[in-house]
C-alpha positions as CSV (number, residue, x, y, z in Angstrom):
1,M,-138.6,-77.8,-24.0
2,A,-136.8,-78.3,-20.7
3,V,-134.3,-75.7,-21.6
4,E,-137.0,-73.3,-22.6
5,K,-138.7,-73.9,-19.2
6,L,-135.5,-73.4,-17.5
7,Y,-135.1,-69.9,-19.0
8,Q,-138.8,-69.1,-18.1
9,V,-138.0,-69.7,-14.5
10,M,-134.8,-67.9,-14.5
11,G,-136.4,-64.9,-16.1
12,A,-139.3,-64.8,-13.7
13,A,-136.6,-65.0,-10.8
14,H,-134.8,-62.2,-12.3
15,R,-137.8,-60.0,-12.7
16,F,-138.7,-60.5,-9.1
17,V,-135.4,-59.7,-7.9
18,R,-135.1,-56.6,-9.9
19,K,-138.5,-55.4,-8.3
20,H,-137.5,-56.1,-4.8
21,P,-133.9,-54.5,-4.1
22,A,-133.8,-55.8,-0.6
23,V,-133.9,-59.4,-2.0
24,K,-131.3,-58.6,-4.6
25,R,-128.9,-57.2,-1.9
26,M,-129.5,-60.4,0.1
27,L,-129.0,-62.6,-2.8
28,R,-126.1,-60.9,-4.6
29,P,-123.1,-62.6,-2.6
30,A,-124.5,-65.9,-3.6
31,A,-124.7,-65.3,-7.5
32,H,-121.4,-67.3,-8.2
33,L,-123.0,-70.3,-6.3
34,V,-124.7,-71.4,-9.4
35,M,-122.8,-74.0,-11.4
36,P,-122.4,-72.5,-14.8
37,S,-121.8,-75.9,-16.5
38,I,-125.3,-77.0,-15.8
39,I,-127.0,-73.9,-17.3
40,P,-127.1,-74.3,-21.3
41,F,-126.2,-71.1,-22.9
42,R,-128.7,-69.6,-25.4
43,S,-126.8,-67.6,-28.0
44,R,-129.7,-65.0,-28.4
45,Y,-127.8,-61.8,-29.6
46,I,-130.1,-58.8,-29.4
47,S,-133.2,-59.4,-31.5
48,R,-134.7,-56.6,-33.6
49,D,-137.8,-56.4,-31.4
50,E,-135.7,-56.2,-28.2
51,Y,-133.5,-53.6,-29.7
52,Q,-136.5,-51.5,-31.1
53,S,-138.3,-51.5,-27.5
54,W,-135.0,-50.5,-25.9
55,M,-134.2,-47.8,-28.3
56,V,-137.7,-46.2,-27.9
57,R,-137.3,-46.2,-24.1
58,Y,-133.8,-45.1,-23.9
59,E,-132.6,-43.6,-27.1
60,T,-135.3,-41.4,-28.4
61,I,-134.6,-37.6,-28.2
62,T,-137.6,-36.0,-26.9
63,Q,-138.5,-32.2,-26.9
64,A,-137.3,-32.1,-23.3
65,D,-133.9,-33.7,-24.4
66,D,-133.7,-31.4,-27.3
67,A,-134.1,-28.3,-25.1
68,A,-131.7,-29.6,-22.5
69,I,-129.2,-30.3,-25.1
70,R,-129.5,-26.6,-26.7
71,A,-129.0,-25.2,-23.0
72,D,-126.0,-27.2,-22.5
73,I,-124.6,-26.1,-25.7
74,A,-125.2,-22.5,-24.7
75,R,-123.0,-23.0,-21.7
76,F,-120.1,-24.5,-23.9
77,P,-117.0,-22.0,-23.5
78,R,-116.5,-22.7,-27.3
79,Q,-118.1,-24.5,-30.2
80,P,-115.5,-26.3,-32.2
81,L,-115.9,-26.5,-35.8
82,L,-116.5,-30.1,-36.9
83,S,-115.9,-31.0,-40.7
84,V,-117.8,-33.8,-42.3
85,V,-116.4,-35.4,-45.3
86,M,-118.6,-37.2,-47.7
87,A,-117.8,-38.6,-51.2
88,P,-121.2,-39.3,-53.1
89,H,-119.6,-41.9,-55.3
90,Q,-122.6,-43.0,-57.5
91,A,-124.9,-43.2,-54.6
92,P,-128.7,-42.9,-55.3
93,E,-130.1,-39.5,-55.1
94,A,-132.7,-40.4,-52.2
95,A,-129.5,-41.9,-50.1
96,L,-127.7,-38.6,-50.5
97,R,-130.7,-36.5,-49.6
98,A,-131.3,-38.8,-46.5
99,T,-127.8,-38.6,-45.3
100,I,-127.6,-34.8,-45.7
101,A,-131.0,-34.2,-44.0
102,S,-129.8,-36.1,-40.9
103,L,-126.9,-33.7,-40.9
104,Q,-129.0,-30.7,-41.0
105,A,-131.2,-32.0,-38.4
106,Q,-128.1,-31.8,-35.8
107,I,-128.8,-30.0,-32.7
108,Y,-125.1,-29.0,-32.6
109,E,-125.0,-26.5,-35.5
110,N,-121.2,-25.9,-36.1
111,W,-120.3,-28.1,-38.7
112,E,-119.3,-28.0,-42.3
113,L,-120.0,-30.6,-44.9
114,C,-117.0,-31.1,-47.4
115,L,-118.7,-32.9,-50.5
116,T,-116.1,-34.4,-53.1
117,D,-116.0,-37.4,-55.4
118,G,-112.6,-37.2,-57.5
119,S,-114.4,-35.6,-60.6
120,G,-113.0,-32.1,-60.1
121,G,-115.9,-31.2,-57.9
122,T,-118.4,-30.6,-60.8
123,H,-120.2,-34.0,-60.2
124,A,-120.6,-33.5,-56.5
125,A,-121.9,-30.1,-57.1
126,S,-124.3,-31.1,-59.6
127,R,-125.8,-33.6,-57.2
128,R,-126.1,-31.2,-54.2
129,P,-129.8,-31.4,-53.3
130,G,-131.7,-28.4,-53.8
131,A,-132.7,-27.9,-50.3
132,A,-129.1,-28.1,-49.0
133,S,-127.7,-25.7,-51.7
134,A,-128.6,-22.6,-49.8
135,D,-127.0,-24.0,-46.6
136,P,-123.6,-22.2,-46.3
137,R,-122.3,-25.0,-44.4
138,M,-122.1,-27.3,-47.3
139,R,-119.0,-27.0,-49.6
140,V,-118.0,-28.7,-52.6
141,I,-114.1,-29.6,-52.6
142,A,-112.6,-29.9,-55.9
143,C,-110.3,-32.6,-56.5
144,P,-107.9,-31.7,-59.5
145,T,-107.7,-35.3,-60.8
146,Q,-109.7,-38.6,-60.8
147,G,-108.9,-40.6,-57.9
148,G,-109.8,-43.3,-55.5
149,I,-111.6,-43.0,-52.1
150,S,-108.2,-42.2,-50.4
151,A,-107.1,-39.7,-52.8
152,V,-110.6,-37.9,-52.6
153,S,-110.7,-37.9,-48.8
154,N,-107.3,-36.6,-48.5
155,G,-108.0,-33.7,-50.9
156,A,-111.1,-32.8,-48.5
157,L,-108.7,-33.0,-45.4
158,R,-106.4,-30.6,-46.8
159,Q,-109.2,-28.0,-47.5
160,A,-111.3,-28.9,-44.6
161,Q,-111.7,-25.9,-42.0
162,G,-112.5,-27.7,-38.8
163,E,-110.6,-28.5,-36.0
164,W,-112.0,-32.0,-36.1
165,V,-113.0,-34.2,-38.9
166,T,-115.4,-37.2,-39.3
167,F,-116.6,-39.1,-42.3
168,L,-120.0,-40.0,-43.7
169,E,-121.2,-42.5,-46.2
170,P,-124.0,-41.6,-48.5
171,G,-127.1,-43.4,-47.0
172,D,-125.9,-43.6,-43.5
173,L,-127.6,-41.6,-40.9
174,L,-126.7,-39.7,-37.7
175,P,-129.2,-39.3,-34.8
176,P,-129.9,-35.4,-34.0
177,D,-127.4,-35.6,-31.2
178,A,-124.4,-37.2,-32.6
179,L,-122.3,-34.1,-33.4
180,Y,-123.4,-32.6,-29.9
181,E,-122.0,-35.8,-28.2
182,L,-118.7,-35.3,-30.1
183,A,-118.5,-31.6,-29.3
184,A,-119.1,-32.3,-25.7
185,E,-116.4,-35.1,-25.5
186,I,-113.9,-32.6,-27.2
187,L,-114.4,-29.9,-24.7
188,D,-114.5,-32.5,-21.7
189,H,-111.5,-34.0,-22.9
190,P,-108.9,-31.7,-24.4
191,E,-106.3,-34.3,-24.4
192,A,-108.4,-36.4,-26.9
193,R,-107.0,-36.8,-30.6
194,V,-109.5,-39.5,-31.6
195,I,-113.0,-40.2,-30.5
196,Y,-115.3,-43.1,-31.6
197,T,-118.8,-44.2,-30.8
198,D,-121.2,-47.2,-30.9
199,E,-123.0,-47.9,-34.3
200,D,-125.7,-50.1,-35.5
201,R,-127.5,-50.7,-38.9
202,I,-130.7,-49.4,-40.6
203,D,-132.5,-51.1,-43.3
204,A,-134.5,-49.6,-46.2
205,Q,-137.7,-49.5,-44.1
206,G,-135.9,-47.4,-41.4
207,N,-135.5,-50.4,-38.9
208,R,-132.6,-50.2,-36.7
209,N,-130.8,-53.5,-35.8
210,T,-127.5,-55.2,-35.2
211,P,-126.0,-52.8,-32.6
212,Y,-122.3,-52.8,-32.1
213,F,-121.7,-51.9,-28.5
214,K,-117.9,-51.5,-28.5
215,P,-115.3,-51.7,-25.7
216,D,-113.2,-48.5,-24.7
217,F,-110.2,-48.4,-26.9
218,D,-108.3,-51.7,-27.0
219,P,-105.2,-51.7,-29.1
220,D,-105.4,-55.5,-29.6
221,L,-108.9,-55.8,-30.7
222,L,-108.2,-53.0,-33.2
223,L,-105.5,-55.2,-34.8
224,G,-108.1,-57.9,-35.4
225,Q,-111.0,-55.8,-36.6
226,N,-111.9,-52.1,-37.3
227,L,-113.0,-51.3,-33.7
228,L,-113.3,-47.6,-34.5
229,S,-115.3,-47.8,-37.8
230,H,-118.4,-45.3,-37.4
231,L,-118.7,-42.6,-36.0
232,T,-115.1,-41.7,-35.5
233,A,-113.6,-38.2,-35.4
234,Y,-110.0,-37.2,-35.7
235,R,-108.1,-34.0,-34.9
236,R,-107.6,-32.8,-38.3
237,D,-103.8,-31.8,-37.5
238,L,-103.3,-35.5,-36.5
239,L,-104.5,-36.7,-39.8
240,L,-102.4,-34.5,-41.5
241,S,-99.4,-35.2,-39.6
242,I,-99.7,-38.9,-40.6
243,G,-100.3,-38.1,-44.2
244,G,-104.2,-38.9,-44.3
245,F,-105.5,-42.0,-46.1
246,R,-102.8,-44.3,-47.7
247,E,-103.6,-44.8,-51.5
248,G,-103.5,-48.5,-52.3
249,F,-105.6,-49.6,-49.2
250,E,-108.9,-48.9,-50.7
251,G,-111.5,-51.0,-49.2
252,V,-109.8,-51.1,-45.8
253,Q,-108.5,-47.6,-45.8
254,D,-110.6,-46.7,-42.6
255,H,-109.1,-49.6,-40.6
256,D,-105.5,-48.7,-41.7
257,L,-106.1,-45.0,-40.9
258,A,-107.1,-46.0,-37.4
259,L,-104.3,-48.1,-37.0
260,R,-101.8,-45.2,-37.8
261,A,-103.7,-42.5,-36.0
262,T,-104.1,-44.4,-32.7
263,A,-100.3,-45.3,-32.9
264,A,-99.3,-41.7,-33.5
265,C,-101.5,-40.2,-30.7
266,G,-101.2,-42.9,-28.1
267,P,-104.0,-44.9,-26.5
268,T,-104.7,-42.2,-23.6
269,A,-105.7,-39.7,-26.4
270,V,-108.5,-42.1,-27.7
271,R,-111.8,-41.7,-26.3
272,H,-115.1,-43.8,-26.7
273,I,-118.8,-42.7,-26.3
274,A,-120.9,-45.5,-25.5
275,R,-123.8,-44.2,-27.4
276,V,-125.1,-45.4,-30.8
277,L,-124.4,-42.4,-32.9
278,Y,-124.2,-43.7,-36.3
279,H,-126.9,-45.6,-38.5
280,Q,-125.3,-47.7,-41.3
281,H,-127.6,-48.1,-44.4
282,Q,-128.6,-51.5,-45.5
283,P,-130.0,-51.2,-49.0
284,A,-132.5,-53.8,-50.0
285,D,-130.8,-54.6,-53.2
286,R,-127.4,-54.8,-51.6
287,Q,-125.0,-57.3,-53.4
288,P,-123.0,-59.7,-51.1
289,V,-119.1,-59.1,-51.4
290,S,-117.6,-61.6,-53.6
291,Q,-114.9,-64.1,-52.1
292,S,-112.2,-62.6,-54.3
293,T,-113.1,-59.1,-53.0
294,M,-113.1,-60.5,-49.3
295,R,-109.6,-62.2,-49.8
296,H,-108.2,-58.8,-51.3
297,H,-109.4,-56.9,-48.3
298,A,-108.1,-59.5,-45.9
299,A,-104.8,-59.2,-47.6
300,L,-104.7,-55.4,-47.3
301,T,-105.8,-55.6,-43.6
302,G,-102.9,-58.2,-42.9
303,Q,-100.4,-55.7,-44.5
304,A,-101.8,-52.9,-42.8
305,V,-101.4,-54.5,-39.4
306,T,-98.0,-56.1,-40.2
307,E,-96.8,-52.5,-41.1
308,H,-98.2,-50.9,-38.1
309,L,-96.4,-53.4,-35.7
310,A,-93.4,-53.2,-37.9
311,A,-93.2,-49.3,-37.4
312,R,-93.0,-50.1,-33.7
313,G,-90.2,-52.9,-34.0
314,I,-92.6,-55.7,-33.7
315,E,-92.2,-58.3,-36.4
316,V,-95.1,-60.7,-36.3
317,T,-96.6,-63.7,-38.4
318,L,-100.1,-63.4,-39.7
319,L,-102.2,-66.8,-39.8
320,P,-105.7,-66.9,-41.4
321,T,-108.6,-67.8,-38.9
322,A,-112.3,-68.2,-39.5
323,G,-113.7,-65.5,-41.8
324,S,-111.7,-62.6,-42.9
325,H,-109.8,-62.2,-39.6
326,H,-106.2,-63.1,-38.7
327,R,-104.3,-64.6,-36.0
328,I,-101.4,-62.4,-35.2
329,V,-98.5,-64.6,-33.8
330,F,-96.0,-62.5,-31.8
331,P,-92.4,-63.5,-31.6
332,V,-90.9,-65.5,-28.6
333,P,-87.1,-64.9,-28.4
334,E,-84.6,-67.5,-29.0
335,P,-83.7,-69.1,-26.3
336,A,-87.2,-69.0,-24.9
337,P,-87.5,-67.6,-21.4
338,L,-88.1,-70.2,-18.6
339,V,-91.7,-70.5,-17.5
340,S,-92.4,-71.7,-14.1
341,V,-95.7,-73.4,-13.7
342,L,-97.4,-73.3,-10.6
343,I,-100.0,-76.0,-9.8
344,P,-101.6,-76.2,-6.3
345,T,-103.1,-79.7,-5.7
346,R,-104.4,-82.1,-3.3
347,N,-105.3,-85.9,-3.8
348,R,-107.2,-86.4,-7.2
349,A,-104.4,-88.1,-9.1
350,N,-106.8,-88.6,-11.9
351,L,-106.9,-84.9,-12.5
352,L,-103.2,-84.1,-11.8
353,R,-102.1,-87.0,-14.2
354,V,-104.0,-85.5,-17.1
355,C,-102.7,-82.1,-16.4
356,L,-99.1,-83.1,-16.2
357,E,-98.9,-85.3,-19.0
358,G,-100.4,-82.8,-21.5
359,L,-98.0,-80.0,-20.0
360,L,-94.8,-82.3,-20.0
361,N,-95.4,-84.4,-23.2
362,R,-97.9,-82.4,-25.5
363,T,-96.8,-78.8,-25.1
364,D,-94.6,-77.4,-27.6
365,Y,-92.4,-75.0,-25.4
366,P,-88.7,-75.7,-24.6
367,A,-88.1,-74.2,-21.3
368,L,-90.2,-75.3,-18.4
369,E,-90.0,-76.0,-14.7
370,V,-93.1,-77.3,-13.0
371,L,-93.9,-76.5,-9.5
372,V,-96.3,-78.9,-7.9
373,A,-97.6,-77.4,-4.6
374,D,-99.0,-80.3,-2.6
375,N,-101.5,-79.1,0.0
376,G,-101.5,-82.3,2.2
377,S,-102.4,-85.2,-0.3
378,T,-103.1,-88.3,1.6
379,E,-104.5,-90.6,-1.1
380,P,-102.1,-93.4,-2.2
381,D,-102.4,-92.9,-5.8
382,A,-101.9,-89.2,-5.5
383,L,-98.7,-89.7,-3.3
384,A,-97.5,-92.4,-5.8
385,L,-98.2,-89.9,-8.7
386,L,-96.3,-87.2,-6.9
387,R,-93.1,-89.5,-6.4
388,A,-93.1,-90.6,-9.9
389,T,-93.3,-87.2,-11.2
390,E,-90.4,-86.0,-9.3
391,S,-88.2,-88.3,-11.5
392,D,-88.7,-85.6,-14.3
393,P,-86.0,-83.1,-13.9
394,R,-88.3,-80.4,-14.9
395,V,-90.7,-80.9,-12.0
396,R,-90.5,-80.2,-8.2
397,V,-92.9,-81.0,-5.6
398,L,-93.4,-78.5,-2.8
399,D,-94.9,-79.7,0.5
400,M,-97.5,-77.1,1.5
401,P,-99.8,-78.5,4.2
402,G,-102.5,-76.6,6.2
403,P,-105.9,-75.3,5.3
404,F,-106.8,-74.8,1.7
405,N,-105.6,-71.3,0.7
406,F,-105.0,-70.8,-3.0
407,A,-103.5,-67.3,-2.7
408,R,-101.0,-68.5,0.0
409,I,-100.1,-71.7,-1.8
410,T,-99.4,-69.8,-4.9
411,N,-97.5,-67.0,-3.3
412,Q,-95.3,-69.7,-1.7
413,A,-94.8,-71.5,-5.0
414,A,-93.8,-68.2,-6.9
415,A,-91.3,-67.5,-4.2
416,E,-89.6,-70.9,-5.1
417,A,-89.9,-70.2,-8.9
418,R,-86.8,-69.5,-11.0
419,G,-88.7,-68.4,-14.2
420,E,-88.9,-65.0,-16.0
421,I,-92.6,-65.9,-16.7
422,L,-95.0,-67.5,-14.0
423,L,-97.9,-69.5,-15.1
424,L,-100.6,-70.2,-12.6
425,L,-102.3,-73.4,-13.6
426,N,-105.1,-75.4,-11.9
427,N,-104.6,-79.1,-11.5
428,D,-107.9,-79.7,-13.4
429,I,-106.7,-78.2,-16.8
430,E,-106.2,-80.3,-19.8
431,V,-104.1,-79.6,-22.9
432,I,-105.8,-79.6,-26.2
433,D,-103.1,-78.1,-28.6
434,S,-99.3,-78.1,-28.2
435,I,-99.0,-74.2,-29.2
436,W,-101.0,-73.0,-26.1
437,L,-98.2,-71.9,-23.9
438,R,-96.1,-70.4,-26.8
439,E,-98.9,-68.4,-27.6
440,M,-99.6,-67.1,-24.0
441,V,-95.8,-66.4,-23.4
442,S,-95.7,-64.3,-26.5
443,H,-98.2,-62.0,-25.1
444,A,-96.9,-62.0,-21.6
445,L,-93.4,-60.8,-22.9
446,R,-94.9,-57.7,-24.4
447,P,-94.2,-54.6,-22.1
448,A,-97.8,-53.2,-22.3
449,I,-99.3,-56.5,-21.0
450,G,-99.6,-57.2,-17.4
451,A,-101.3,-60.7,-17.6
452,V,-102.6,-63.2,-20.2
453,G,-105.6,-65.5,-20.0
454,C,-106.6,-68.2,-22.4
455,R,-109.9,-69.7,-24.0
456,L,-111.1,-72.4,-21.6
457,L,-113.6,-75.2,-22.5
458,Y,-115.9,-77.3,-20.4
459,P,-115.2,-81.1,-21.3
460,N,-118.4,-81.1,-23.3
461,G,-116.8,-78.2,-25.7
462,R,-119.0,-75.4,-24.3
463,L,-117.1,-72.1,-23.4
464,Q,-116.0,-71.9,-19.8
465,H,-113.7,-68.8,-20.0
466,G,-113.1,-66.4,-22.6
467,G,-112.2,-63.4,-20.2
468,T,-113.9,-62.1,-17.1
469,V,-116.3,-59.3,-17.1
470,L,-116.1,-57.2,-14.0
471,G,-119.4,-56.6,-12.1
472,I,-121.2,-59.6,-13.4
473,G,-123.0,-61.2,-10.1
474,G,-121.5,-58.4,-8.0
475,V,-117.7,-59.1,-8.7
476,G,-117.1,-60.8,-12.0
477,G,-118.4,-63.4,-14.3
478,H,-117.0,-65.1,-17.5
479,L,-118.1,-63.6,-20.7
480,L,-120.8,-65.6,-22.6
481,V,-120.2,-68.8,-20.4
482,G,-121.7,-71.9,-22.1
483,A,-121.4,-70.6,-25.6
484,R,-120.7,-73.1,-28.2
485,R,-117.1,-73.7,-29.1
486,E,-117.8,-72.4,-32.7
487,D,-119.7,-69.4,-31.6
488,P,-117.8,-66.3,-32.7
489,G,-119.7,-64.0,-30.1
490,P,-120.9,-60.5,-30.8
491,F,-119.0,-59.3,-33.7
492,G,-116.4,-61.9,-33.8
493,T,-114.7,-60.9,-30.3
494,L,-114.8,-64.5,-29.1
495,G,-112.3,-65.4,-31.7
496,L,-110.1,-62.5,-31.5
497,L,-107.1,-61.4,-29.3
498,R,-108.6,-58.7,-26.9
499,S,-108.3,-56.8,-23.6
500,A,-110.4,-58.0,-20.5
501,G,-111.2,-56.5,-17.2
502,A,-109.6,-59.7,-15.7
503,V,-108.9,-63.3,-16.5
504,T,-108.8,-66.6,-14.5
505,A,-106.1,-67.8,-12.4
506,A,-107.0,-71.4,-13.8
507,C,-104.5,-70.6,-16.4
508,L,-102.8,-67.3,-16.2
509,A,-99.4,-66.0,-17.4
510,L,-97.5,-63.0,-16.3
511,R,-93.9,-61.7,-15.9
512,R,-92.2,-62.2,-12.6
513,D,-91.5,-58.6,-12.2
514,V,-95.3,-57.7,-12.7
515,W,-96.2,-60.3,-10.0
516,Q,-93.5,-58.8,-7.7
517,Q,-94.6,-55.3,-8.2
518,V,-98.2,-56.0,-7.2
519,G,-97.2,-58.4,-4.2
520,G,-98.7,-61.4,-5.5
521,M,-102.2,-62.7,-4.5
522,D,-103.9,-61.1,-1.4
523,E,-103.9,-64.4,0.9
524,A,-105.3,-62.6,4.0
525,N,-108.6,-61.5,2.3
526,L,-109.1,-63.6,-0.7
527,A,-108.0,-67.2,0.2
528,V,-110.0,-69.0,-2.5
529,A,-112.4,-66.8,-4.5
530,F,-111.6,-63.7,-6.5
531,N,-108.0,-63.4,-5.8
532,D,-107.5,-63.6,-9.6
533,V,-109.9,-60.7,-10.1
534,D,-108.1,-58.9,-7.6
535,L,-104.6,-59.6,-9.0
536,C,-105.6,-58.3,-12.4
537,L,-107.2,-55.1,-11.0
538,K,-103.7,-54.5,-9.2
539,I,-102.0,-55.2,-12.4
540,R,-104.3,-52.7,-14.2
541,K,-103.6,-50.0,-11.7
542,L,-99.9,-50.3,-12.8
543,G,-101.1,-49.0,-16.3
544,L,-100.7,-52.4,-17.9
545,R,-103.6,-54.5,-19.7
546,I,-105.0,-57.9,-19.3
547,V,-105.5,-59.8,-22.4
548,C,-107.3,-62.9,-23.5
549,T,-106.3,-65.1,-26.4
550,P,-108.6,-67.6,-27.9
551,F,-105.4,-69.1,-29.8
552,A,-104.5,-70.8,-26.5
553,E,-107.3,-73.4,-25.9
554,L,-107.6,-75.8,-23.0
555,Y,-110.2,-77.9,-21.1
556,H,-110.9,-77.0,-17.6
557,H,-112.7,-79.6,-15.4
558,E,-113.9,-76.5,-13.3
559,S,-113.2,-77.0,-9.6
560,A,-113.7,-80.6,-9.9
561,S,-111.0,-81.2,-7.2
562,R,-112.6,-79.0,-4.8
563,G,-116.3,-79.0,-5.3
564,Q,-118.4,-75.9,-5.2
565,D,-118.6,-73.2,-2.6
566,R,-122.4,-73.7,-2.1
567,F,-122.9,-74.7,1.9
568,G,-121.6,-74.3,5.2
569,E,-118.3,-72.9,6.1
570,K,-117.4,-72.5,2.4
571,A,-120.4,-70.3,1.6
572,E,-119.8,-68.1,4.4
573,R,-116.1,-67.9,3.4
574,F,-117.3,-67.0,-0.2
575,R,-119.6,-64.2,1.1
576,R,-116.9,-62.7,3.2
577,E,-114.7,-62.6,0.2
578,T,-117.4,-61.2,-2.2
579,D,-118.0,-58.4,0.4
580,F,-114.2,-57.6,0.5
581,M,-114.1,-57.3,-3.3
582,I,-117.1,-55.0,-3.4
583,T,-115.9,-52.8,-0.8
584,H,-112.4,-52.5,-1.7
585,W,-112.9,-52.4,-5.7
586,R,-116.5,-51.0,-6.0
587,D,-116.1,-48.2,-8.6
588,D,-113.7,-50.5,-10.7
589,L,-116.2,-53.5,-10.6
590,L,-119.0,-51.2,-12.0
591,N,-117.1,-49.6,-14.9
592,D,-115.2,-52.6,-16.7
593,P,-113.9,-50.4,-19.7
594,Y,-114.0,-53.6,-22.0
595,Y,-117.8,-54.4,-21.4
596,N,-120.0,-51.8,-22.7
597,P,-122.4,-50.0,-20.3
598,N,-125.4,-50.8,-22.6
599,Y,-124.9,-54.4,-21.4
600,T,-126.5,-55.6,-18.4
601,L,-124.6,-56.9,-15.4
602,E,-127.4,-59.3,-14.4
603,N,-125.8,-61.9,-16.8
604,P,-122.8,-62.5,-18.8
605,D,-124.8,-62.9,-22.3
606,C,-124.5,-59.5,-23.7
607,T,-127.9,-58.7,-23.4
608,L,-129.3,-55.0,-23.1
609,A,-129.1,-53.1,-19.8
610,S,-132.3,-51.5,-18.7
611,P,-131.5,-48.8,-18.0
612,P,-128.0,-48.3,-19.6
613,R,-125.2,-48.2,-17.2
614,R,-124.2,-44.7,-18.2
615,E,-125.3,-41.0,-17.5
616,R,-126.5,-38.5,-20.1
617,R,-124.3,-35.5,-20.3
618,Y,-127.2,-33.0,-19.7
619,R,-130.0,-32.5,-17.4
620,K,-133.6,-32.2,-18.4
621,P,-135.6,-29.2,-16.9
622,G,-137.0,-30.0,-13.8
């Protein structure tokens, strides 16, 4: 009851602030002053009622929208032909009719439907609904021999006439603006070779639910799940160049195709439309997938991922995780590169002792040097711990007195480091599992990766950090902070390796050369707060990605050694640093590519944005 009352009060406060922009501007710099550890997280993923209300308000295509879209299409310099491939299988007639009707209702009309089912074309022809038989845009693709879904789809690909190809399953539906959005994206981005959209599900009563609001293209998340899925369009010549679908991968053929296609065209040729443009049908009598089928599909996915990486010269090991996902273990060379661990500290021997004990005695990594940057410790037990620690040849204590400036201390410690890898580590971190550092180093060594974050838990087991979302509270906030340890997050993303807008410097690994390229941390403008967000943004400007791995998990006694920046001079400094970030990185903070614009920036809980933080392509009359 107390928790519900807290949320009622918070909800009322949020509604008041939204209605009063002046109050919102005044309070925004203080958004991070609340201690997240005292706010219990409510895993409330978007309910059907919330989603239905939101769709009516923001996703309904009105007559004015229809007219505006048609006017926009009339201005297109050309109208690319889109080939839609569908294999009817043994789908019920009603499902097939519904899917074809949704295609015929498309505002964008330059498409063709390629129907085939591997029976020589006769079965598909006989099942073509009467109303569609007169539509010249529908063609039956004759497959000369019986075959599985991969062979059948490849037969359609070879005979399709469109510049671009997409795929539909019988029973699934497209909203009327789906193909318009694809065509407009094709024209706006001629470099594109793959375009994917958000999706949801629709039940037998026509009720939509379970939206998957996806991030922009993330090669690492694609390793763990079929990020592209529905609705995805491919350049037909791209698919033909890679041989289309691979036979033998039936059941995961779409995921395998996405891996190979995106590898062939490169990440910059993959575009994401942050609109729900595909509704996957949920029949009332749908039977659950058997455990043996799930295991078979998981094995095929593992094979696809392993071969995808091997083709790029990367040999990995796959380990099972919860559900049907995999943990992908990237290699660390032998001998392992030296890691320089940089730990700013002052007093609080109880915290530092636990941190060092886990680092030096319970971490399975052979090449360490630990630089303890002492910012003027005075307490006898802290001084005694520092003296005792120096007896370990892996440890050096650096004397760095003066006012606390995390960025300056870290910069100076990095200048003393000898390692190929730098690990920024708070003194209030506690090791849980021995493999954490090897996991982080394995990603820090990857050429496309600029920095690596980990999964941090509060001492009570709740999530403290699983990646930073840019723009939350004005600058950035931790995704789903306070979630239960076992909570997988929306579509399992908390349990998968994935890219992030930024990660916390409480535990952050990166290559020394990357650190040097960006000039380390900004000690002049960001002494304490947001220097990690700023660091990550500078790294991303180099064209490198930031990843967060849940397979390196530690406890974080957040800010236990300094307290919170809530009052007096600390609060004023915090406001200055917030203002600097907003002024310097404004557009980047508002457009985190790994946080869908249909999610709000008012909280980190993946709840709906009202209105969505995206603009329509067209303008309504007037």
